[in-house]
Backbone as XML, in Angstrom:
<?xml version="1.0"?>
<chain id="A" units="angstrom">
  <residue number="1" name="UNK">
    <atom name="N" x="0.813" y="-1.193" z="0.000"/>
    <atom name="CA" x="0.000" y="0.000" z="0.000"/>
    <atom name="C" x="0.860" y="1.262" z="0.000"/>
  </residue>
  <residue number="2" name="UNK">
    <atom name="N" x="1.976" y="1.219" z="0.785"/>
    <atom name="CA" x="2.885" y="2.363" z="0.803"/>
    <atom name="C" x="3.398" y="2.649" z="-0.601"/>
  </residue>
  <residue number="3" name="UNK">
    <atom name="N" x="3.755" y="1.602" z="-1.318"/>
    <atom name="CA" x="4.327" y="1.756" z="-2.653"/>
    <atom name="C" x="3.336" y="2.441" z="-3.592"/>
  </residue>
  <residue number="4" name="UNK">
    <atom name="N" x="2.080" y="2.010" z="-3.577"/>
    <atom name="CA" x="1.081" y="2.616" z="-4.461"/>
    <atom name="C" x="0.840" y="4.083" z="-4.126"/>
  </residue>
  <residue number="5" name="UNK">
    <atom name="N" x="0.819" y="4.401" z="-2.846"/>
    <atom name="CA" x="0.678" y="5.802" z="-2.448"/>
    <atom name="C" x="1.870" y="6.616" z="-2.932"/>
  </residue>
  <residue number="6" name="UNK">
    <atom name="N" x="3.074" y="6.072" z="-2.783"/>
    <atom name="CA" x="4.284" y="6.755" z="-3.249"/>
    <atom name="C" x="4.221" y="7.013" z="-4.748"/>
  </residue>
  <residue number="7" name="UNK">
    <atom name="N" x="3.803" y="6.011" z="-5.510"/>
    <atom name="CA" x="3.702" y="6.153" z="-6.963"/>
    <atom name="C" x="2.675" y="7.219" z="-7.318"/>
  </residue>
  <residue number="8" name="UNK">
    <atom name="N" x="1.525" y="7.188" z="-6.690"/>
    <atom name="CA" x="0.474" y="8.157" z="-6.992"/>
    <atom name="C" x="0.917" y="9.580" z="-6.641"/>
  </residue>
  <residue number="9" name="UNK">
    <atom name="N" x="1.477" y="9.768" z="-5.456"/>
    <atom name="CA" x="1.919" y="11.106" z="-5.041"/>
    <atom name="C" x="3.000" y="11.633" z="-5.977"/>
  </residue>
  <residue number="10" name="UNK">
    <atom name="N" x="3.948" y="10.796" z="-6.338"/>
    <atom name="CA" x="5.033" y="11.205" z="-7.236"/>
    <atom name="C" x="4.490" y="11.557" z="-8.617"/>
  </residue>
  <residue number="11" name="UNK">
    <atom name="N" x="3.617" y="10.720" z="-9.136"/>
    <atom name="CA" x="3.037" y="10.974" z="-10.459"/>
    <atom name="C" x="2.248" y="12.277" z="-10.469"/>
  </residue>
  <residue number="12" name="UNK">
    <atom name="N" x="1.550" y="12.563" z="-9.395"/>
    <atom name="CA" x="0.774" y="13.793" z="-9.310"/>
    <atom name="C" x="1.681" y="15.027" z="-9.341"/>
  </residue>
  <residue number="13" name="UNK">
    <atom name="N" x="2.757" y="14.993" z="-8.595"/>
    <atom name="CA" x="3.690" y="16.130" z="-8.558"/>
    <atom name="C" x="4.339" y="16.325" z="-9.929"/>
  </residue>
  <residue number="14" name="UNK">
    <atom name="N" x="4.814" y="15.242" z="-10.533"/>
    <atom name="CA" x="5.481" y="15.332" z="-11.836"/>
    <atom name="C" x="4.510" y="15.801" z="-12.916"/>
  </residue>
  <residue number="15" name="UNK">
    <atom name="N" x="3.313" y="15.257" z="-12.923"/>
    <atom name="CA" x="2.316" y="15.653" z="-13.924"/>
    <atom name="C" x="1.924" y="17.116" z="-13.780"/>
  </residue>
  <residue number="16" name="UNK">
    <atom name="N" x="1.775" y="17.568" z="-12.553"/>
    <atom name="CA" x="1.430" y="18.972" z="-12.326"/>
    <atom name="C" x="2.540" y="19.891" z="-12.827"/>
  </residue>
  <residue number="17" name="UNK">
    <atom name="N" x="3.778" y="19.548" z="-12.535"/>
    <atom name="CA" x="4.911" y="20.365" z="-12.989"/>
    <atom name="C" x="4.995" y="20.390" z="-14.505"/>
  </residue>
  <residue number="18" name="UNK">
    <atom name="N" x="4.809" y="19.253" z="-15.133"/>
    <atom name="CA" x="4.862" y="19.178" z="-16.596"/>
    <atom name="C" x="3.747" y="20.010" z="-17.223"/>
  </residue>
  <residue number="19" name="UNK">
    <atom name="N" x="2.546" y="19.902" z="-16.709"/>
    <atom name="CA" x="1.412" y="20.667" z="-17.222"/>
    <atom name="C" x="1.662" y="22.161" z="-17.045"/>
  </residue>
  <residue number="20" name="UNK">
    <atom name="N" x="2.137" y="22.534" z="-15.872"/>
    <atom name="CA" x="2.373" y="23.947" z="-15.577"/>
    <atom name="C" x="3.478" y="24.535" z="-16.453"/>
  </residue>
  <residue number="21" name="UNK">
    <atom name="N" x="4.466" y="23.724" z="-16.838"/>
    <atom name="CA" x="5.578" y="24.235" z="-17.646"/>
    <atom name="C" x="5.126" y="24.733" z="-19.016"/>
  </residue>
  <residue number="22" name="UNK">
    <atom name="N" x="4.051" y="24.189" z="-19.539"/>
    <atom name="CA" x="3.533" y="24.652" z="-20.825"/>
    <atom name="C" x="2.765" y="25.946" z="-20.719"/>
  </residue>
  <residue number="23" name="UNK">
    <atom name="N" x="2.181" y="26.207" z="-19.579"/>
    <atom name="CA" x="1.351" y="27.398" z="-19.403"/>
    <atom name="C" x="2.111" y="28.550" z="-18.748"/>
  </residue>
  <residue number="24" name="UNK">
    <atom name="N" x="2.858" y="28.233" z="-17.711"/>
    <atom name="CA" x="3.601" y="29.250" z="-16.956"/>
    <atom name="C" x="5.004" y="28.713" z="-16.664"/>
  </residue>
  <residue number="25" name="UNK">
    <atom name="N" x="5.919" y="28.789" z="-17.642"/>
    <atom name="CA" x="7.236" y="28.189" z="-17.458"/>
    <atom name="C" x="8.015" y="28.722" z="-16.259"/>
  </residue>
  <residue number="26" name="UNK">
    <atom name="N" x="7.906" y="30.015" z="-15.962"/>
    <atom name="CA" x="8.644" y="30.577" z="-14.836"/>
    <atom name="C" x="8.072" y="30.043" z="-13.518"/>
  </residue>
  <residue number="27" name="UNK">
    <atom name="N" x="6.756" y="29.998" z="-13.413"/>
    <atom name="CA" x="6.126" y="29.452" z="-12.206"/>
    <atom name="C" x="6.453" y="27.967" z="-12.065"/>
  </residue>
  <residue number="28" name="UNK">
    <atom name="N" x="6.450" y="27.253" z="-13.183"/>
    <atom name="CA" x="6.788" y="25.826" z="-13.144"/>
    <atom name="C" x="8.232" y="25.630" z="-12.694"/>
  </residue>
  <residue number="29" name="UNK">
    <atom name="N" x="9.127" y="26.499" z="-13.132"/>
    <atom name="CA" x="10.521" y="26.416" z="-12.701"/>
    <atom name="C" x="10.650" y="26.587" z="-11.203"/>
  </residue>
  <residue number="30" name="UNK">
    <atom name="N" x="9.898" y="27.530" z="-10.654"/>
    <atom name="CA" x="9.926" y="27.726" z="-9.206"/>
    <atom name="C" x="9.346" y="26.507" z="-8.494"/>
  </residue>
  <residue number="31" name="UNK">
    <atom name="N" x="8.245" y="25.999" z="-9.005"/>
    <atom name="CA" x="7.574" y="24.828" z="-8.419"/>
    <atom name="C" x="8.517" y="23.622" z="-8.397"/>
  </residue>
  <residue number="32" name="UNK">
    <atom name="N" x="9.206" y="23.397" z="-9.501"/>
    <atom name="CA" x="10.113" y="22.251" z="-9.591"/>
    <atom name="C" x="11.342" y="22.455" z="-8.709"/>
  </residue>
  <residue number="33" name="UNK">
    <atom name="N" x="11.772" y="23.702" z="-8.547"/>
    <atom name="CA" x="12.944" y="23.978" z="-7.713"/>
    <atom name="C" x="12.667" y="23.777" z="-6.227"/>
  </residue>
  <residue number="34" name="UNK">
    <atom name="N" x="11.409" y="23.796" z="-5.839"/>
    <atom name="CA" x="11.080" y="23.530" z="-4.436"/>
    <atom name="C" x="11.514" y="22.115" z="-4.090"/>
  </residue>
  <residue number="35" name="UNK">
    <atom name="N" x="11.813" y="21.865" z="-2.854"/>
    <atom name="CA" x="12.238" y="20.506" z="-2.479"/>
    <atom name="C" x="11.052" y="19.547" z="-2.368"/>
  </residue>
  <residue number="36" name="UNK">
    <atom name="N" x="10.210" y="19.526" z="-3.437"/>
    <atom name="CA" x="9.000" y="18.704" z="-3.400"/>
    <atom name="C" x="9.302" y="17.227" z="-3.228"/>
  </residue>
  <residue number="37" name="UNK">
    <atom name="N" x="10.263" y="16.754" z="-3.969"/>
    <atom name="CA" x="10.605" y="15.337" z="-3.859"/>
    <atom name="C" x="11.058" y="15.025" z="-2.442"/>
  </residue>
  <residue number="38" name="UNK">
    <atom name="N" x="11.931" y="15.853" z="-1.918"/>
    <atom name="CA" x="12.417" y="15.639" z="-0.552"/>
    <atom name="C" x="11.281" y="15.725" z="0.453"/>
  </residue>
  <residue number="39" name="UNK">
    <atom name="N" x="10.389" y="16.691" z="0.257"/>
    <atom name="CA" x="9.271" y="16.851" z="1.175"/>
    <atom name="C" x="8.336" y="15.646" z="1.146"/>
  </residue>
  <residue number="40" name="UNK">
    <atom name="N" x="8.275" y="14.964" z="0.016"/>
    <atom name="CA" x="7.470" y="13.743" z="-0.085"/>
    <atom name="C" x="8.223" y="12.527" z="0.445"/>
  </residue>
  <residue number="41" name="UNK">
    <atom name="N" x="9.463" y="12.383" z="0.021"/>
    <atom name="CA" x="10.207" y="11.160" z="0.297"/>
    <atom name="C" x="10.646" y="11.050" z="1.757"/>
  </residue>
  <residue number="42" name="UNK">
    <atom name="N" x="11.066" y="12.131" z="2.374"/>
    <atom name="CA" x="11.573" y="12.047" z="3.753"/>
    <atom name="C" x="10.509" y="11.499" z="4.714"/>
  </residue>
  <residue number="43" name="UNK">
    <atom name="N" x="9.297" y="12.072" z="4.749"/>
    <atom name="CA" x="8.314" y="11.477" z="5.673"/>
    <atom name="C" x="7.862" y="10.084" z="5.248"/>
  </residue>
  <residue number="44" name="UNK">
    <atom name="N" x="7.778" y="9.835" z="3.928"/>
    <atom name="CA" x="7.386" y="8.498" z="3.479"/>
    <atom name="C" x="8.430" y="7.465" z="3.877"/>
  </residue>
  <residue number="45" name="UNK">
    <atom name="N" x="9.694" y="7.819" z="3.778"/>
    <atom name="CA" x="10.766" y="6.905" z="4.183"/>
    <atom name="C" x="10.698" y="6.646" z="5.686"/>
  </residue>
  <residue number="46" name="UNK">
    <atom name="N" x="10.453" y="7.702" z="6.445"/>
    <atom name="CA" x="10.356" y="7.524" z="7.900"/>
    <atom name="C" x="9.166" y="6.630" z="8.260"/>
  </residue>
  <residue number="47" name="UNK">
    <atom name="N" x="8.015" y="6.874" z="7.622"/>
    <atom name="CA" x="6.838" y="6.054" z="7.904"/>
    <atom name="C" x="7.055" y="4.599" z="7.501"/>
  </residue>
  <residue number="48" name="UNK">
    <atom name="N" x="7.771" y="4.396" z="6.399"/>
    <atom name="CA" x="7.998" y="3.034" z="5.922"/>
    <atom name="C" x="9.003" y="2.279" z="6.779"/>
  </residue>
  <residue number="49" name="UNK">
    <atom name="N" x="10.076" y="2.955" z="7.191"/>
    <atom name="CA" x="11.152" y="2.273" z="7.903"/>
    <atom name="C" x="11.156" y="2.536" z="9.411"/>
  </residue>
  <residue number="50" name="UNK">
    <atom name="N" x="10.576" y="3.650" z="9.840"/>
    <atom name="CA" x="10.486" y="3.974" z="11.251"/>
    <atom name="C" x="11.816" y="4.208" z="11.939"/>
  </residue>
  <residue number="51" name="UNK">
    <atom name="N" x="12.841" y="4.551" z="11.163"/>
    <atom name="CA" x="14.172" y="4.736" z="11.723"/>
    <atom name="C" x="14.537" y="6.215" z="11.659"/>
  </residue>
  <residue number="52" name="UNK">
    <atom name="N" x="14.460" y="6.890" z="12.801"/>
    <atom name="CA" x="14.722" y="8.330" z="12.842"/>
    <atom name="C" x="16.156" y="8.669" z="12.449"/>
  </residue>
  <residue number="53" name="UNK">
    <atom name="N" x="17.125" y="7.932" z="12.975"/>
    <atom name="CA" x="18.532" y="8.223" z="12.681"/>
    <atom name="C" x="18.830" y="8.092" z="11.192"/>
  </residue>
  <residue number="54" name="UNK">
    <atom name="N" x="18.327" y="7.032" z="10.584"/>
    <atom name="CA" x="18.547" y="6.811" z="9.155"/>
    <atom name="C" x="17.875" y="7.899" z="8.323"/>
  </residue>
  <residue number="55" name="UNK">
    <atom name="N" x="16.682" y="8.315" z="8.738"/>
    <atom name="CA" x="15.957" y="9.353" z="8.003"/>
    <atom name="C" x="16.676" y="10.691" z="8.099"/>
  </residue>
  <residue number="56" name="UNK">
    <atom name="N" x="17.228" y="11.003" z="9.254"/>
    <atom name="CA" x="17.974" y="12.256" z="9.410"/>
    <atom name="C" x="19.256" y="12.214" z="8.579"/>
  </residue>
  <residue number="57" name="UNK">
    <atom name="N" x="19.927" y="11.077" z="8.566"/>
    <atom name="CA" x="21.120" y="10.931" z="7.718"/>
    <atom name="C" x="20.753" y="11.090" z="6.241"/>
  </residue>
  <residue number="58" name="UNK">
    <atom name="N" x="19.617" y="10.540" z="5.861"/>
    <atom name="CA" x="19.086" y="10.667" z="4.509"/>
    <atom name="C" x="18.877" y="12.146" z="4.159"/>
  </residue>
  <residue number="59" name="UNK">
    <atom name="N" x="18.252" y="12.897" z="5.065"/>
    <atom name="CA" x="18.000" y="14.321" z="4.831"/>
    <atom name="C" x="19.305" y="15.111" z="4.723"/>
  </residue>
  <residue number="60" name="UNK">
    <atom name="N" x="20.279" y="14.756" z="5.549"/>
    <atom name="CA" x="21.580" y="15.429" z="5.464"/>
    <atom name="C" x="22.253" y="15.152" z="4.123"/>
  </residue>
  <residue number="61" name="UNK">
    <atom name="N" x="22.135" y="13.938" z="3.648"/>
    <atom name="CA" x="22.706" y="13.592" z="2.352"/>
    <atom name="C" x="22.057" y="14.401" z="1.237"/>
  </residue>
  <residue number="62" name="UNK">
    <atom name="N" x="20.754" y="14.595" z="1.338"/>
    <atom name="CA" x="20.039" y="15.429" z="0.352"/>
    <atom name="C" x="20.576" y="16.854" z="0.394"/>
  </residue>
  <residue number="63" name="UNK">
    <atom name="N" x="20.775" y="17.379" z="1.590"/>
    <atom name="CA" x="21.297" y="18.738" z="1.745"/>
    <atom name="C" x="22.644" y="18.895" z="1.044"/>
  </residue>
  <residue number="64" name="UNK">
    <atom name="N" x="23.508" y="17.909" z="1.199"/>
    <atom name="CA" x="24.818" y="17.939" z="0.546"/>
    <atom name="C" x="24.654" y="17.818" z="-0.970"/>
  </residue>
  <residue number="65" name="UNK">
    <atom name="N" x="23.714" y="17.000" z="-1.415"/>
    <atom name="CA" x="23.559" y="16.715" z="-2.841"/>
    <atom name="C" x="22.954" y="17.866" z="-3.635"/>
  </residue>
  <residue number="66" name="UNK">
    <atom name="N" x="22.123" y="18.680" z="-3.016"/>
    <atom name="CA" x="21.413" y="19.720" z="-3.774"/>
    <atom name="C" x="22.361" y="20.657" z="-4.520"/>
  </residue>
  <residue number="67" name="UNK">
    <atom name="N" x="23.327" y="21.304" z="-3.861"/>
    <atom name="CA" x="24.193" y="22.195" z="-4.641"/>
    <atom name="C" x="25.022" y="21.449" z="-5.680"/>
  </residue>
  <residue number="68" name="UNK">
    <atom name="N" x="25.413" y="20.224" z="-5.379"/>
    <atom name="CA" x="26.200" y="19.448" z="-6.339"/>
    <atom name="C" x="25.358" y="19.077" z="-7.550"/>
  </residue>
  <residue number="69" name="UNK">
    <atom name="N" x="24.102" y="18.748" z="-7.323"/>
    <atom name="CA" x="23.236" y="18.349" z="-8.443"/>
    <atom name="C" x="22.936" y="19.512" z="-9.389"/>
  </residue>
  <residue number="70" name="UNK">
    <atom name="N" x="23.160" y="20.719" z="-8.940"/>
    <atom name="CA" x="22.931" y="21.878" z="-9.806"/>
    <atom name="C" x="23.917" y="21.936" z="-10.971"/>
  </residue>
  <residue number="71" name="UNK">
    <atom name="N" x="24.977" y="21.124" z="-10.923"/>
    <atom name="CA" x="25.905" y="21.068" z="-12.058"/>
    <atom name="C" x="25.180" y="20.641" z="-13.337"/>
  </residue>
  <residue number="72" name="UNK">
    <atom name="N" x="24.071" y="19.925" z="-13.189"/>
    <atom name="CA" x="23.274" y="19.544" z="-14.358"/>
    <atom name="C" x="22.827" y="20.775" z="-15.154"/>
  </residue>
  <residue number="73" name="UNK">
    <atom name="N" x="22.551" y="21.873" z="-14.475"/>
    <atom name="CA" x="22.007" y="23.062" z="-15.130"/>
    <atom name="C" x="23.068" y="23.990" z="-15.718"/>
  </residue>
  <residue number="74" name="UNK">
    <atom name="N" x="24.337" y="23.790" z="-15.371"/>
    <atom name="CA" x="25.390" y="24.682" z="-15.867"/>
    <atom name="C" x="25.436" y="24.778" z="-17.397"/>
  </residue>
  <residue number="75" name="UNK">
    <atom name="N" x="25.361" y="23.666" z="-18.139"/>
    <atom name="CA" x="25.374" y="23.806" z="-19.599"/>
    <atom name="C" x="24.204" y="24.625" z="-20.138"/>
  </residue>
  <residue number="76" name="UNK">
    <atom name="N" x="23.052" y="24.568" z="-19.478"/>
    <atom name="CA" x="21.914" y="25.374" z="-19.922"/>
    <atom name="C" x="22.176" y="26.856" z="-19.679"/>
  </residue>
  <residue number="77" name="UNK">
    <atom name="N" x="22.807" y="27.170" z="-18.542"/>
    <atom name="CA" x="23.131" y="28.571" z="-18.256"/>
    <atom name="C" x="24.153" y="29.121" z="-19.240"/>
  </residue>
  <residue number="78" name="UNK">
    <atom name="N" x="25.051" y="28.266" z="-19.693"/>
    <atom name="CA" x="26.119" y="28.689" z="-20.599"/>
    <atom name="C" x="25.812" y="28.419" z="-22.068"/>
  </residue>
  <residue number="79" name="UNK">
    <atom name="N" x="24.627" y="27.916" z="-22.368"/>
    <atom name="CA" x="24.312" y="27.487" z="-23.736"/>
    <atom name="C" x="24.425" y="28.618" z="-24.757"/>
  </residue>
  <residue number="80" name="UNK">
    <atom name="N" x="24.012" y="29.832" z="-24.405"/>
    <atom name="CA" x="24.120" y="30.955" z="-25.353"/>
    <atom name="C" x="25.581" y="31.294" z="-25.635"/>
  </residue>
  <residue number="81" name="UNK">
    <atom name="N" x="26.377" y="31.349" z="-24.590"/>
    <atom name="CA" x="27.801" y="31.683" z="-24.760"/>
    <atom name="C" x="28.551" y="30.609" z="-25.522"/>
  </residue>
  <residue number="82" name="UNK">
    <atom name="N" x="28.195" y="29.341" z="-25.276"/>
    <atom name="CA" x="28.901" y="28.231" z="-25.920"/>
    <atom name="C" x="28.242" y="27.774" z="-27.219"/>
  </residue>
  <residue number="83" name="UNK">
    <atom name="N" x="27.090" y="28.343" z="-27.551"/>
    <atom name="CA" x="26.374" y="27.966" z="-28.767"/>
    <atom name="C" x="25.848" y="26.537" z="-28.727"/>
  </residue>
  <residue number="84" name="UNK">
    <atom name="N" x="25.365" y="26.116" z="-27.576"/>
    <atom name="CA" x="24.893" y="24.744" z="-27.424"/>
    <atom name="C" x="23.417" y="24.625" z="-27.788"/>
  </residue>
  <residue number="85" name="UNK">
    <atom name="N" x="23.078" y="23.543" z="-28.452"/>
    <atom name="CA" x="21.671" y="23.242" z="-28.691"/>
    <atom name="C" x="21.083" y="22.672" z="-27.403"/>
  </residue>
  <residue number="86" name="UNK">
    <atom name="N" x="19.770" y="22.478" z="-27.397"/>
    <atom name="CA" x="19.133" y="21.889" z="-26.220"/>
    <atom name="C" x="19.739" y="20.538" z="-25.895"/>
  </residue>
  <residue number="87" name="UNK">
    <atom name="N" x="19.857" y="19.664" z="-26.905"/>
    <atom name="CA" x="20.334" y="18.301" z="-26.657"/>
    <atom name="C" x="21.803" y="18.270" z="-26.242"/>
  </residue>
  <residue number="88" name="UNK">
    <atom name="N" x="22.589" y="19.195" z="-26.762"/>
    <atom name="CA" x="23.988" y="19.272" z="-26.323"/>
    <atom name="C" x="24.062" y="19.685" z="-24.850"/>
  </residue>
  <residue number="89" name="UNK">
    <atom name="N" x="23.278" y="20.697" z="-24.487"/>
    <atom name="CA" x="23.259" y="21.146" z="-23.093"/>
    <atom name="C" x="22.750" y="20.028" z="-22.188"/>
  </residue>
  <residue number="90" name="UNK">
    <atom name="N" x="21.709" y="19.345" z="-22.626"/>
    <atom name="CA" x="21.143" y="18.251" z="-21.841"/>
    <atom name="C" x="22.169" y="17.127" z="-21.664"/>
  </residue>
  <residue number="91" name="UNK">
    <atom name="N" x="22.836" y="16.770" z="-22.750"/>
    <atom name="CA" x="23.850" y="15.715" z="-22.685"/>
    <atom name="C" x="25.005" y="16.078" z="-21.778"/>
  </residue>
  <residue number="92" name="UNK">
    <atom name="N" x="25.482" y="17.317" z="-21.874"/>
    <atom name="CA" x="26.565" y="17.756" z="-20.985"/>
    <atom name="C" x="26.108" y="17.790" z="-19.526"/>
  </residue>
  <residue number="93" name="UNK">
    <atom name="N" x="24.865" y="18.196" z="-19.306"/>
    <atom name="CA" x="24.325" y="18.191" z="-17.948"/>
    <atom name="C" x="24.266" y="16.785" z="-17.378"/>
  </residue>
  <residue number="94" name="UNK">
    <atom name="N" x="23.829" y="15.837" z="-18.200"/>
    <atom name="CA" x="23.791" y="14.432" z="-17.764"/>
    <atom name="C" x="25.203" y="13.906" z="-17.518"/>
  </residue>
  <residue number="95" name="UNK">
    <atom name="N" x="26.146" y="14.317" z="-18.353"/>
    <atom name="CA" x="27.535" y="13.867" z="-18.189"/>
    <atom name="C" x="28.150" y="14.430" z="-16.910"/>
  </residue>
  <residue number="96" name="UNK">
    <atom name="N" x="27.677" y="15.583" z="-16.469"/>
    <atom name="CA" x="28.215" y="16.185" z="-15.244"/>
    <atom name="C" x="27.734" y="15.458" z="-13.984"/>
  </residue>
  <residue number="97" name="UNK">
    <atom name="N" x="26.610" y="14.777" z="-14.074"/>
    <atom name="CA" x="26.040" y="14.147" z="-12.881"/>
    <atom name="C" x="26.896" y="13.021" z="-12.292"/>
  </residue>
  <residue number="98" name="UNK">
    <atom name="N" x="27.505" y="12.148" z="-13.098"/>
    <atom name="CA" x="28.382" y="11.140" z="-12.470"/>
    <atom name="C" x="29.554" y="11.772" z="-11.717"/>
  </residue>
  <residue number="99" name="UNK">
    <atom name="N" x="30.086" y="12.864" z="-12.243"/>
    <atom name="CA" x="31.143" y="13.576" z="-11.515"/>
    <atom name="C" x="30.598" y="14.123" z="-10.196"/>
  </residue>
  <residue number="100" name="UNK">
    <atom name="N" x="29.380" y="14.628" z="-10.245"/>
    <atom name="CA" x="28.730" y="15.115" z="-9.038"/>
    <atom name="C" x="28.498" y="14.008" z="-8.028"/>
  </residue>
  <residue number="101" name="UNK">
    <atom name="N" x="28.219" y="12.803" z="-8.502"/>
    <atom name="CA" x="28.016" y="11.657" z="-7.604"/>
    <atom name="C" x="29.282" y="11.385" z="-6.784"/>
  </residue>
  <residue number="102" name="UNK">
    <atom name="N" x="30.423" y="11.375" z="-7.457"/>
    <atom name="CA" x="31.674" y="11.124" z="-6.744"/>
    <atom name="C" x="31.996" y="12.258" z="-5.768"/>
  </residue>
  <residue number="103" name="UNK">
    <atom name="N" x="31.708" y="13.491" z="-6.169"/>
    <atom name="CA" x="31.908" y="14.619" z="-5.268"/>
    <atom name="C" x="30.978" y="14.501" z="-4.059"/>
  </residue>
  <residue number="104" name="UNK">
    <atom name="N" x="29.741" y="14.101" z="-4.292"/>
    <atom name="CA" x="28.781" y="13.917" z="-3.203"/>
    <atom name="C" x="29.262" y="12.851" z="-2.224"/>
  </residue>
  <residue number="105" name="UNK">
    <atom name="N" x="29.748" y="11.749" z="-2.736"/>
    <atom name="CA" x="30.243" y="10.677" z="-1.862"/>
    <atom name="C" x="31.376" y="11.192" z="-0.973"/>
  </residue>
  <residue number="106" name="UNK">
    <atom name="N" x="32.270" y="11.971" z="-1.567"/>
    <atom name="CA" x="33.398" y="12.508" z="-0.811"/>
    <atom name="C" x="32.927" y="13.480" z="0.271"/>
  </residue>
  <residue number="107" name="UNK">
    <atom name="N" x="32.097" y="14.444" z="-0.112"/>
    <atom name="CA" x="31.630" y="15.464" z="0.825"/>
    <atom name="C" x="30.726" y="14.844" z="1.893"/>
  </residue>
  <residue number="108" name="UNK">
    <atom name="N" x="29.859" y="13.912" z="1.496"/>
    <atom name="CA" x="28.944" y="13.291" z="2.457"/>
    <atom name="C" x="29.716" y="12.523" z="3.523"/>
  </residue>
  <residue number="109" name="UNK">
    <atom name="N" x="30.815" y="11.896" z="3.155"/>
    <atom name="CA" x="31.617" y="11.183" z="4.154"/>
    <atom name="C" x="32.202" y="12.133" z="5.193"/>
  </residue>
  <residue number="110" name="UNK">
    <atom name="N" x="32.460" y="13.366" z="4.765"/>
    <atom name="CA" x="33.004" y="14.362" z="5.693"/>
    <atom name="C" x="31.933" y="14.978" z="6.593"/>
  </residue>
  <residue number="111" name="UNK">
    <atom name="N" x="30.744" y="15.187" z="6.037"/>
    <atom name="CA" x="29.728" y="15.957" z="6.753"/>
    <atom name="C" x="28.573" y="15.150" z="7.321"/>
  </residue>
  <residue number="112" name="UNK">
    <atom name="N" x="28.264" y="14.033" z="6.723"/>
    <atom name="CA" x="27.041" y="13.312" z="7.121"/>
    <atom name="C" x="27.325" y="12.288" z="8.150"/>
  </residue>
</chain>
């Protein structure tokens, strides 16, 4: 039952953001930038596992990951200067994420 609720809640958030992006892209950008996933997953994880220490460690890991995950957006910010198409920027953003993963592992070991 937990799994179905998780799927429904996630699908609702993603569908709303996608729909909103066609009508109000700036508002959709703000909506997506909110920690919606974290706000959903942290309490759901706690309810599912009932482990406060693990859930707090999970939240700390998210805190460390957020600025690192923003490397995905750097090619989009620089796309005009570098003359990148959408797919080039998207591909470079995806390529930056594995590097961010290793950086996250390093920083999380120090702070979490």
